[in-house]
N, C-alpha and C positions, 0 to 999 in steps of 0.2 A: 440508471445503473445501480445506484445505491439501494433502491427498493428491491431490486433483484437479489443483491447480496443479502439484504435483511431477510427476504423470504427464504433463501437457502439456509441461512443461519437458524431460522425458526424450525426448519424441517430436519436439520442434521444434528447428530449428537456432538460432532466435532467438525468444524469447518476451518480449512486451511486456505488462506488467500495468499497467492504468490504474485508479486508485482515487481517491476523493475525500478531501479533508482533513476530519478529524473533530474535533469539540469546539472549533471555533474560531468558531462562528457566534453565540455568546452566547445561544443559545436554552435555555429550560428544557424538559426532556422528562420524560415519565412514566417510571416505573421499568422498564417493559418495553422501551421504546425505548432507554433508557440501557444496559440489559443487551445489547441487540442491537449498539449502537454499541461497547460494550466488546469484544464478540467480534470485531467487524470490525476494531477497532484492534489486537487481538492478532494477527489474521490478517495485517494490513498489516505489522506488525513482523516476523513470522515470514518472510514473503515477502521483505522487505528484507534480513533476515539472510542469506538464501540467494542473493540477487541479486548479480551482478557489478557492476552499476551501479544507483544510485538517484538520481532527479532529482525535484525539486519545481518545478513551473511556476507562477510568480507573474506575473500580468498578461502572459502570453505569453513570459516570460523564463525559460529553464531554469536551475535552480540545482543543481549537482552536489553531492550529499551523500555519495556513495560511488562509487568507480570513477574514470573518466576525469576529470581536473581537479577533484577535490573541494576 
């Protein structure tokens, strides 16, 4: 999956990746779902490491974690 994001980034002047917040809903999941969420979380971290800017949007308010005005 990461290689697909990297290929898209190479071809785009601007790439915006939107993902969901993980592990904050307080839900209990079966082991297979937890494994999927873990892979997705690792992908999110890898994309964030490569990104110029990282934002979290909370209640419609952007919070800069990396890049402009962190």
